[in-house]
N, C-alpha and C positions, 0 to 999 in steps of 0.2 A: 504493500500500500504506500509506503514511503516513496518508493521509486515512481509510482504513478502520480503522486501528489507533486513531486519535483518536476516531472515531465509536464504536468499541467501548468505549473508555474512558468516554465520556460516558454510554452506555447502562448500563454496569456501575456507574457512579457513582449512577445513579437520581435523585439530588438534586443540583441545581446551586444553590449558595448565591450570592445576588446581594449584592455588597459595595458599599455606598454610604456611605462614611465622610466625615466633615467635614474630616479631615486624614489625612495619610499614616500616622502612627504608629497612629492608631485603626483604620484599615482593615487594616493589617498585623497588629495584635494580634488582631482578630476572625478574620481569615483563618487565622492560625496555630492559634488555639484550635480552630477548626472542623476543620482538616486533621488536627490531632493527636488529635481526638476521633472521627475516622472518617468525616467528610464528605469525599468525594473530589473533588467538582466545585466550582470557585470561578470566579465571573464578576465581574471587577473592572470596574465601570462607569467610563466615561471622564469622567463628571461628578464623580468623586472626585479631589481634588487629588493631583497626582503619580501618576496611575493607571498610567502606563507604567513608572515606577520600581518600583511595587508589583508589577506583573506580572513584571518581570525578577527582582526579589528572590525572589518566591515560586517562580518557575520554577527558580532556582538552588538554593534550599533543599530543594525537594521533587521534583527531577527524576528521582530513582531510585525513586520510589514509584508507587503506582497512581493518584495524584491527577492531575488535569488542570486547567490554569489558562487561562482565556479572558478576552476583553474584551467588555464590554457597552455598550449605548447608542452603538453605532458607526453614524454617520449618513452617512459618505462614504468613498470609496476611499482618500483620503489618511490618514484616521484608521485605517482598516483596515490599511494598509501599516505605519504606525508601530507599531500594536499587534502585528502579526506579527513585526516586527523586534525588538520588545521581548521576544518569547517567547510571545505568546498562541497557544494551540493550538486555539482555536475563536473565532469571532466571532459576537456576538449583536446584532441590530438591532431597534428597535421596529417597523420597517416593512421591506418587501422593497425592495432597491435592486439593480438589475441590474449596475451597475459594481462594487459591493462583492462581489456574488456571483461575478463573473468573476475578480476579483482573488484571492478565496479559493480558487477552483478552481486558479488558476495556481500557488499555493503549497501546494496539497494540504491546505488548512485547512477544516474543516467550517464552514459558514455557516448560522446559525439565525435567520431573519428573523421578525419579528412579523407575523402574519396574523389577520384576524378573520372573513373570509368564505371560502366554498368557492371562489369565483372567484380570490381572492388566493392561496389555497393551490394551486390548479391551476396558476397562472402560476409560482409558486415551484418546483413540481415539474418543470414544463417546462424551467426554467432549471437543473435539476440539484440542487436543494436536497434534502438527506437528512432533515433534521428541521425541522419548522415550529413556531414558538412561537405558541401560541394566546394572543393578547394583545389587550386585557386579559381574562384568564379569569374575573375576578370579575363579569363581565357575564353569565356563563352558569352553568348547573348542569353537573356532570360528565357527565351523560347527553348533552351536546352532542357528545361524541366519537363515540358510536354513530351519531348523525345525520350527522356528517361522513364517517364510514367507510362509510356506505351508498353514496354516489357515489364516494368516494375511499378504498377500503379499504387502499391502498398507502401512505397518508401516515402518517408518524410524528409524533405530536403531543406537544409539551412545553407544558403549561399554565403561564402566568406571570401573576402578579397575583392576590392573594387566596388563594393556596395556603398552608395552615397545618397545624398538627399535628392539628387537628380534622377537616379534610376531605382530608388527604393520601391516606389509603387509598381514599377514594371516587374520587379521580382515577385512581389506578392500577387499581382494579377496573373503572373505566369504559373503560379502554383506553390510558391514558397509559403511555409507556415510560420517561419521565424527566420530572421536574417542576422548575420554577424557583421558588426560595423566597427571599424577603427577609423583611421584617416581623419577626416575633417571633424568627426564627432568627438574624438578623444585627443586631438592635437592641442597641446597647451598654448599654441600660438593663437588659437581661436577663443572666442568667448564661449566657454563650455555651456553655460546656462542658456544662452541664446541658441546655440546649435541644438541642444536637447529639445528646446521648445519647437524649433523648426521641424525636427524629426517627428515629434508628437503630433504636430499639426498635419503632417503628411499622413500619419496613420489614421487620423480622423477622416481623411478623404476616402479611405477604404470602405467606410460604413455609409457613405452618402449614396 
């Protein structure tokens, strides 16, 4: 049931913001601004300094809200376990790893691996993956989702890489249930609150 609830949170979030800060304070500041502006999904990449501490801090601060905090760029089961122990509620990888997948299932944590081909996605589904990260999605047009759904209509796809405020709706309209966004949304050079509001306004257009 815990895994189902976490999957529901991810789907309800619609946007997972990818945090890649150069230091802990920077990553925490961006994450907090996003969460307080209405972005509900946060993926702290393990390439960020003190990533596990950031995950623990965010989980403690926002645990009673609809937000969900996960770990990204997880390459092995040891890193996955440390992330889960730190409080990560979902695990994202750039590739599919069977050991990471099994570990996540053991702890009822959703595992979202990066896949680029139908064959990779099929193997992930066989292993029990619920959401597949189409990565890098900037190598495709949003219409790729309908092509994938032809042989694999059951796969839930999260585009990652190149998703921005200009093509956000295109990906959802093409069949994505959730998207992974870094770039302009999490870039410290931009006004984080303003960018978050822009994305949320875009999401509202989906229900019109």
